[in-house]
C-alpha positions in Angstrom: 118.9 12.8 115.5 117.1 11.3 118.8 120.5 11.1 120.7 120.7 14.9 120.4 117.0 15.3 121.9 117.6 13.3 125.1 119.6 16.0 127.1 117.3 18.9 126.4 114.4 16.6 126.9 115.5 15.6 130.3 116.3 19.2 131.2 113.1 20.5 130.2 111.0 17.6 131.7 112.9 18.1 134.9 111.9 21.7 135.0 108.3 20.8 134.4 108.4 18.4 137.2 110.3 20.8 139.6 107.8 23.7 138.7 104.9 21.3 139.0 105.8 20.1 142.5 105.8 23.8 143.8 102.5 24.5 142.0 100.9 21.3 143.4 101.6 22.9 146.9 100.1 26.3 145.8 97.0 24.5 144.4 96.6 22.3 147.5 96.4 25.6 149.7 94.0 27.2 147.1 96.4 29.9 145.9 95.8 31.9 142.8 98.5 30.1 140.8 99.0 26.3 140.6 100.5 23.4 138.9 100.2 24.6 135.3 101.6 28.4 136.0 104.5 27.1 137.9 105.3 24.2 135.5 105.3 26.8 132.7 107.5 29.4 134.4 110.1 26.6 135.2 109.8 25.4 131.6 110.2 28.8 130.0 113.3 29.7 132.4 114.9 26.5 131.4 114.1 27.1 127.8 115.7 30.6 127.8 118.9 29.4 129.6 119.3 26.3 127.2 118.7 28.6 124.2 121.8 30.7 125.4 124.0 27.6 126.1 125.7 25.2 123.9 122.4 23.3 123.8 120.9 26.0 121.7 123.5 28.4 120.3 126.9 26.9 119.3 129.0 30.1 120.0 127.5 30.9 123.2 129.4 32.4 126.1 129.0 32.8 129.8 128.0 36.5 129.4 125.2 35.6 127.1 123.9 33.1 129.7 124.3 35.6 132.5 122.2 38.1 130.4 119.4 35.6 129.9 119.4 34.7 133.4 119.2 38.5 134.5 116.3 38.9 132.2 114.4 35.9 133.5 115.0 37.1 137.0 114.0 40.6 136.4 111.0 39.8 134.2 109.5 37.2 136.3 109.0 39.8 139.0 106.1 41.2 136.9 104.3 37.9 137.0 104.8 37.5 140.8 103.5 41.1 141.4 100.3 40.2 139.5 99.3 37.5 142.1 99.8 40.1 145.1 96.6 41.6 146.4 95.8 44.2 148.9 92.8 43.8 151.1 92.5 46.9 153.5 95.7 46.8 155.7 96.7 43.3 154.7 98.8 42.1 151.7 97.9 38.7 150.4 99.8 36.0 148.1 103.2 37.3 148.8 104.5 33.8 149.3 102.9 32.6 146.0 104.7 35.5 144.3 107.7 34.4 145.9 107.2 30.7 144.8 106.8 31.9 141.2 110.3 33.7 141.6 111.9 30.5 142.9 110.3 28.3 140.4 112.2 30.5 137.7 115.3 29.8 139.5 114.5 26.0 139.6 114.0 26.1 135.7 117.1 28.0 135.4 119.2 25.2 137.5 117.3 22.5 135.4 118.3 24.4 132.0 122.0 24.3 133.3 121.8 20.7 134.2 122.4 21.5 137.8 120.6 18.2 139.1 121.9 18.3 142.9 121.2 21.9 143.3 117.6 21.5 141.7 116.8 18.7 144.0 117.9 20.2 147.3 116.1 23.6 146.3 112.7 21.8 145.4 113.0 20.0 148.8 113.8 23.3 150.5 111.0 25.2 148.7 108.5 22.4 149.7 109.5 22.3 153.3 109.2 26.1 153.5 105.9 26.2 152.0 104.4 23.3 154.2 106.3 23.9 157.5 106.3 27.7 157.0 102.4 27.8 156.6 102.1 25.7 159.8 104.4 28.2 161.6 102.5 31.2 160.2 99.2 29.7 161.5 100.5 29.2 165.0 102.2 32.7 165.1 99.1 34.6 163.9 97.0 32.7 166.4 99.2 33.6 169.3 99.3 37.1 168.0 95.5 37.1 167.8 95.7 37.9 164.1 93.7 36.6 161.1 95.7 33.8 159.1 95.2 34.3 155.4 96.3 30.6 155.0 
């Protein structure tokens, strides 16, 4: 019984960790979503994918998994849209909305057991969020615009 739980536990834990890493960055930058929200998005995406694969349903096929992934990708957009704010002529938290969307993809990759892809993607996301923020700050400063950092 315990042997059958190891693989799903590893996949779900990896999803929580991957989402938590992205969420930690959002927390550190004072954004409206953080570790818990991102970890839950990744966990949910992994769980949906796992439920549609052989880990969840014995007679699953690739079209079932594809439909689940399509549903996650489409549905997560509504959560991301909820964090976007408009203030005058400016729009805020678009990067956070995008981080929620990519966190769902990380969860999907964990649910599928795509470990190298997940590791590379987490690294890329963190680099984009950290370095991209610095580049945004410099560019906004050179253009004389207010940085919403």
